[in-house]
N, C-alpha and C positions, 0 to 999 in steps of 0.2 A: 171785365165787368165785376162789380162787387158780388161776393158769394157768401151768404150767411152760413151755409153748410161748412165752409172752410174754417170757421171760427173753432168749432169743436175739433176738426181734424188737426189744426195747428197745435192746440193744447195737448191732444193725445200724442202727437209726435214728439213733443218736448217734455212729456210728463216725467221721465226719469231724470232729465237734466234739471228740471225745476225742483224736484225733490232734493237732488244733490246740492243745488244752490241754497235751498232752505236749510238743510242740515249743516252746510258749511258755516252759515251765519249763526245757527243755533249753537254749534260747538265752540264758537269763539265770541261769547257775549261781550259787548262793549257798551260803556255808559254814554250818557248824553254828550254830544259833540266830540266823542272819541272813537266814532264808528269807522275807523280807517280800513279795517279788513272788510267790513260789509260794503263800504263805499267802493273799494277797489274791485271786489268780487262782482258786485252788481253792474258797475260801469263796464268792466271787461266783458261780462256776459252779453250785455246789450250791444256793445260795439262790435263784437264778433258776429252778431246777427243783423248787422246793417243799420243800426241806429247811430245817428250823429250825437255824440256825447260831449257835454260840457261838465268837466269835473270841478269841484270846488265852486259850485255855482252860487250866485247871490251873496257873495262875500263870506260864505260858510265853507270851511274846509271839507266837511263831510256831507255837503249837499250836492246834488247833481241834477242836470236837466238833459234828458235824452229824447230825441225826436225822430220821427219817420213820417215821410209824406210832406205835403206843402199846402199852403193856403188855408182857407177857412172851410168848416169850423175847426177850432182847436179844442180838443177834449183832453183833459189832464187826468191821468191815473197816478195816484200817489202811493209811494212805498215808505214804510217806516222800518227801522232796523236797530233801534237802541234797546238796550236791556236794562234790567233792574239790578241794583247793587246786591251782591251776595246770592241772589236767586236766579240770575241769568234771564232767559227769555220766558219769564213767568207771565208775560202778557202776549206771548206768541207773535212778536214782531217779525220773527223769521218767516212765519206764514204770511204775514202782511206783505213783506217784501216780495216773496215768491208769487203771491197772487197778483200783485201789480204787474210784475214782469209777464206772468201768464196771460193776463188780459191784453197787454200790449202786443205780445207775439200773436195772439189770436186775431187781433185787428190787422196787424201787418199781413197776415196770411189771407185775409178776406177782402181787404180794400185795395183799390188802385191808389198809387202814390198821390194822384191829384184829387183824391176824395176829401182831403183835409189833412190836418196835422195831428198825429198821435204824439202826445207829450207825456213822458214819464218823469215825474218829479220825485227825487229822493229827498226825503225830509228827515233830518236828524232831530234828536232830542225831543221826542214827544213826551217822554216821561218827566215832565216838569220844566224842560228847557225852552219850550215854545218855539221850536225850529220853524214851524209853518208860519208863525206870526212874523218872525224875522224875514222869512222868504216873501211873505205878503208885502211887508214894508219895502222890500227891495224890488217889487214889481213883478214877482213871479206869476201873478194871476191877471195881469193887466189885459192881455189879449186872449184869455181863456174863456170859452163859451160855457163850459160845465166841468165840474171836478167830481171825482169819485174814488172810493177806496173800500177795502174790506177789513174786517177785524174779527179774529176768533174769540169765542167765549165758551165757558163751560159751567161747571157747578153741579151737573148731574149727567150720568151716562146717556140718558135718553135725549139729551139736547143735541146729539149728533144728528145732522141732517136738517136741523131747524135753522131758519134765518129770520132775524128780526130786521124788518125794513124801516121801522119808524121809531127806533129807540131815541130817547131824548137825553143827550149829554147835558150836564149842568155847567153853568158859569162858575168860575173858581178864582179865588185870589189867595196869595201866599204871603205869610209874614215871618220875619225873623225878629225875635225878642231877645235883646241883650240887657240884662239887669246888672247894674254895678252897685256894690255895697261896700263894706269895710271888713277886712280880715281881722280876726281876733282868735285867741286861744279858746277852744270850745269848752274847756273845763275850767281853766283858771280865770278867764275874764270874758265870758260870752256877751256880757252886757255892753262891752266896748265895740262889738261888731254890728254890722248890718248885713243880714243874711240874704244874699242874692238868690240862693236856692229856694228859700222860703217864698220869695217873690214869684219865682216860676211856679211853685206848687200852688200858691194862691191864685195865680192866673188860671191854672187848670180847674181849681175849685170854682172860680167865678164863671168860667165857661160852662161847667157842669150845671150850675144854677140857671144860666141863661137858656140852656137847651130845652127846658120845659116850656119856655115862653116863646119859642120860635116856630116857624111853619114846619110841617112834616117834610117838606122838600129840602130844608136846609141841613147842612152837615158842617160840623166843626171838629177838626181832629188835629192832634199835635204830638210832637215828640220832644224829649229833652236831649239836647246834643252835648251840653256841658253843664256839670252840676257840682263842681268842686274837685279838689285834688287829694284831700286827706280828711279823715273823719274827725280829727281833733283840731281842725281849722275851720272857722266860720267862713263859708265860701264868699269871696268878694266879687265873684263873677259867675253868672249862670246864663245859659243860652237855650232857647227853645225855638222850635219852628211849628207854625200852624198853617193848615189849609182850611179855607172857608168856602163853602159851595152853596149855591142857590139855583133855582130853576132857570132864571134869566139874569142878565146883567142888571136890569132894573131892580129886581128883587134883591140881588146881591148888594147893590149900592145902598139899599135901605137897611140891610143887616149890618154892614161893616162898622158904622159908628158905634153900635152896641157892643160889638166884639172888641173894638179898640178900647172902649171904656172898661171892659174887664181887665185888659192888660194894664191900663193906666192905674186902675184902682189897686191892683196888686203892688205897684210901686209905692203908691201913697201909704198903703197899710204897713209896709215893711221898711219904710224909710230909704228905699233904694231909688236909683235913677234908672229910667228906661230909655233905651235907644230902640225905637220901633221902625223897622224897615219893611215896606211893602214891596213885593216883587213887581217889576215893571211890566211883566208880560202875563197878565191874567188871561185865563181861557174863557171864551164866550160859550153861551149855549149853542147847541147844534140845531140849525134850522134845516130840516130835511125837506128837499124839494119833492112834493108829493107826486107830481107828474112823472118824474124820473123814478121815484120809489115804486110807483104802480107798475111801471114797465119792468123794473128789476124783479118784483114779486112774481110777475107772470113768467118771466124767463127762469126764475129759480124753480118754480113748479115744473117747468119743462125739463129742467136738469135733474129732477128727482128729489128736490129738496121740498121742505114744507115751509111756506112763507107765512109768518105772523105779521099782519099789517096793522094791528091795533097799536095805539100809542103805548110805549113801554118806558117807564121812568126807572132807569137802571141805577142811577146814582153815580155814574162815572163821568169823567170829563176828558176832553180831547182838544188839542189845538186845531183840529179839523173844524171845530165850531167857529173859529175865527175866519177860516176860509169860507165857510157857508154864509158869512155876512157880506162877502164881496163877490161871490160867484155861485150860481146854482150848484148844489152839492147833494150827494148821498153818501152814506157811510154804513152800509148793512153789516150786521153782526152774524157770523155763521158759527153754529155750534159744533164742537168736537167732543168726542167721548171722554169726559173727564169728570170725576167726582169732585175734584178740586176746582174752585173758581179762579179767576185771574188774580195775579199777584200772589201766587202760592206755589211752593216748590212742586206740588203735584201737577200743576198746570205746566210747569217747565218741562217735565217728563212727557206729558201728553202732547205737547207741541212738536215733538220729534217723532211721533209714531206714524206708521204707514196709514192708519185710519185717518189721522188728522190731515194728512196730505191729500187723501181722497176727497175729503170734505172741502178742503181749500180749492182743489181744482174744479169741483162742481160749482162752488160759489163763484169762482173766476169765470167759468163758462157763462153764467148768468150775467155777470158784470160786462163781459165782452159783448154779449148780445144787446145789452142795454146801450152801451156806447156805440155799437154798430148802428142802432136805430137813430141815434143823434146825428151820426155822420150822414145817413142816407135819407132821413125824413125831415125836411125843413119845417114841416108843420109841427112836428113834435118838439123840435128845438125852439120854435117860436112860442109854443105853449109853456115850455119850461121857463123861458125868459120872461114871459108875461107873469107867471106865478111869482117868480123871484122879484120882479119889479113891484108887484102889488104888495108883497110882504115887506119890501123896503119902505114903501110909502106908508104902510100901516103902522 
């Protein structure tokens, strides 16, 4: 018979192994679509514990699908494990990976194999690569009844033990701007040139002017990746990358023409040509399933955490948002003791501490109990599905 008490017992029994798993990923950070160590480590860990594992799933070398049990419902727990360039696991994806595995082990220990199918999905390239979008397009969620995952956050030490169950990720689009001008000697004949770097700088100026006239929920941010090769040569080529965010896909689509106009005006002003490329895998807003989130909040309190259930607009984006458009989903954020926020070297260090792993395991307990209810309470699962369908229709 299913045994909810066994959920906590299973996590407690695996706590040391789960921390070692997390630290192994943390110590070998890998960028998007290159997460070979994490992929191998996670799949071996799950296979050794009785999960059927498909490596290189959905046409992606570093994605995986691991299952235990059979039949319906099928509940997906997602793992992320890519890192950030130069600053490693500054978004704590090592903790995300370990929390997903912890949740799956808890369910394995509490459910009979015929209670349904526990599906662990390893999703690469969340940091800009859109791994979950590719997995969705390949059918990863076609038979899934609900999907869930956890994510660490920081920014202040007192955040430890707090979970955000209703945070709102933004829709986002990415652009690459390549301006082509004409090289010339910067001292002897600058008038003969067309300065591509000036075009990039003008694009930034135009965006800065636009910012005053856009909604508070919008964000536009960019970097220059190529700006010339010598100070005495007018740059004939310059490249920049921009990210644009809004609260929803609909609001983002209304903003994008104005942003493109900023880029195009810079080319016209400097006499340069613009090659503008928009990324094909934009991230959607996150649609949190409130029925699932309410159950998670209750279980988080039981696990000794403090659940914040009010809507929180955090300004971040995730490809889990795209998943939430095709299947009922939750993506709670759990706080770890870190003065540094995500995408900061200080958060990289915090994501490896014993305290962070304690909070990760507590958050995973709550996620496991939430998933357990979906497996064992058909009425709850029906409510979750009804809410999702209403949101789709609206």
